[in-house]
N, C-alpha and C positions, 0 to 999 in steps of 0.2 A: 828620753824618747817621747815624742808627742803621741797623745792618744788618738786612735783612729776615729773618724767621724761616724756617728750613728746615722742610720737611714733617716732621711728627712731633715737632718740638721745641716745648716749651711756653715761653712768656715767663716770665722770672724773676718779674716782678711784673705782674699783670694789674690795670690801673687801672680806675677807674670808667667812663671813656669806653669802653674796650674791652668791659667787661661790658654796658654800656648798648647798645652797637652790636650785640653778639651777640643781645641780647634783641630789638632792633628787627628784625634780619634774621630771627630765628625767628618773630616775630609776622607778618611779611610773608609768610614761607613758608606759615604756616597760612592766611592770607587767600587766597593764590593757590591753595592746595589746595582750599579751599571753592569758589572761583570755577571751578576746573577741573571740579568735579563737576556744576555747573549749566550750563556753557557748551555751546552746540551749534554755533556758527559755527566752521568749520574754521580760518579765518585767526586768529581770536581764540584758539582752542585752541593753535595753533602758537606764538603770541606768549606765552601764559601758560606753556606748557611750556618755552620758551626762558628766560623770566624765572625759572622755578622752577629750572632747571639752573644758571643764573648765581648765584642766591642760595644754592643748596645748596653750590656750590663755595666761595663766599665764607664761608659758615658753617663749612665743613670746615676751611678754612685758618685762620680766626680761632680755632677751637676747638683747633687744633694736631693734628688727625688727619691721618695720611698717606693718600695714595691707595692703593687696593688693589694689592698686589704690590710696594710700595716697601720693606717691611721684609723683610730677608733674615736667615735664621738664621746665627749664627756657626758656623764650622767647629769642631766639638767632637770629642773622641776617644771620648766615651761613646756607646753605642748608643741610649740613651734621649734623647728630645727634652725639653728644658726650655724653657717659655715665656719665661724670663728671658734666653734666648740670642738673642732677636730684637733686632736693632739696625737703625737707619735707615741707608740708603745714604749 
């Protein structure tokens, strides 16, 4: 069984299934965004917001982006900060 990806790591080979799945999730996110703009029922708004949060998290993981605050700068001896010094935990 393949090991799951860690946050911030990219799969070595993204296959057609993964690319298609990301595209479907992004399309669904767009659809939910449009529905949120027109909905007035509080219960449906809550459900749409919950679905949006779940799909956004799924899209973030599938795209290989880490959560905010998960990348820590390496300890460096120089005083200037270099963006390449950032490493995932």
